[in-house]
C-alpha positions as CSV (number, residue, x, y, z in Angstrom):
1,X,64.3,-9.3,13.8
2,X,64.2,-12.9,12.7
3,X,63.6,-13.3,9.0
4,X,64.4,-9.8,7.9
5,X,66.7,-11.1,5.1
6,X,64.0,-13.1,3.4
7,X,61.9,-11.6,0.7
8,X,58.3,-10.6,1.4
9,X,55.8,-13.2,0.6
10,X,53.4,-11.8,-2.0
11,X,50.5,-13.6,-3.6
12,X,50.9,-14.0,-7.4
13,X,47.9,-12.7,-9.3
14,X,47.1,-13.6,-12.9
15,X,45.7,-11.4,-15.7
16,X,42.1,-12.3,-14.8
17,X,42.5,-11.3,-11.2
18,X,44.1,-8.0,-12.2
19,X,41.3,-7.3,-14.7
20,X,38.7,-8.0,-12.0
21,X,40.4,-5.6,-9.6
22,X,40.2,-2.9,-12.2
23,X,36.5,-3.1,-12.6
24,X,34.1,-0.8,-10.7
25,X,32.5,-2.1,-7.5
26,X,29.0,-2.4,-9.1
27,X,30.4,-4.5,-12.0
28,X,32.4,-6.7,-9.5
29,X,29.2,-7.2,-7.6
30,X,27.3,-8.3,-10.7
31,X,30.1,-10.8,-11.6
32,X,30.2,-12.2,-8.1
33,X,26.4,-12.7,-8.1
34,X,26.7,-14.4,-11.5
35,X,29.4,-16.7,-10.0
36,X,27.1,-17.5,-7.0
37,X,29.4,-16.0,-4.4
38,X,29.8,-12.8,-2.4
39,X,31.7,-9.7,-3.3
40,X,34.0,-10.3,-0.3
41,X,35.0,-13.7,-1.6
42,X,35.4,-12.4,-5.1
43,X,37.7,-9.6,-3.9
44,X,39.7,-12.1,-1.9
45,X,40.2,-14.1,-5.0
46,X,41.3,-11.0,-7.0
47,X,44.0,-10.3,-4.3
48,X,45.3,-13.8,-4.6
49,X,44.0,-15.0,-1.2
50,X,43.0,-18.6,-0.8
51,X,39.6,-19.4,-2.2
52,X,37.7,-22.5,-3.3
53,X,38.6,-23.7,-6.8
54,X,34.9,-23.7,-7.7
55,X,34.6,-20.0,-6.8
56,X,37.8,-19.1,-8.7
57,X,36.7,-21.0,-11.9
58,X,33.2,-19.4,-11.7
59,X,34.7,-15.9,-11.4
60,X,37.1,-16.5,-14.3
61,X,34.2,-17.8,-16.5
62,X,32.1,-14.7,-15.6
63,X,35.0,-12.4,-16.3
64,X,35.7,-14.1,-19.6
65,X,32.0,-13.7,-20.6
66,X,32.1,-10.0,-19.8
67,X,35.3,-9.5,-21.8
68,X,33.8,-11.4,-24.7
69,X,30.7,-9.2,-24.6
70,X,32.8,-6.1,-24.6
71,X,35.0,-7.4,-27.5
72,X,31.9,-8.2,-29.5
73,X,30.4,-4.7,-28.8
74,X,33.6,-3.1,-29.8
75,X,33.8,-5.1,-33.0
76,X,30.4,-3.9,-34.1
């Protein structure tokens, strides 16, 4: 039972990763395709797993573009 007194190691996710997790599978697929990656890698990024920095920045940019589009549509 070595190590049972240590806290569990949990990946830290940011707001963008949590927002990506909340999206529907079809929308996540579209964003992954826009970021030139696969849905598997995009989901790994959203869980906080290790991914390439290029993939992470591309997914964050695609998610920011989606959020800006929704904010603009809501504004009128």
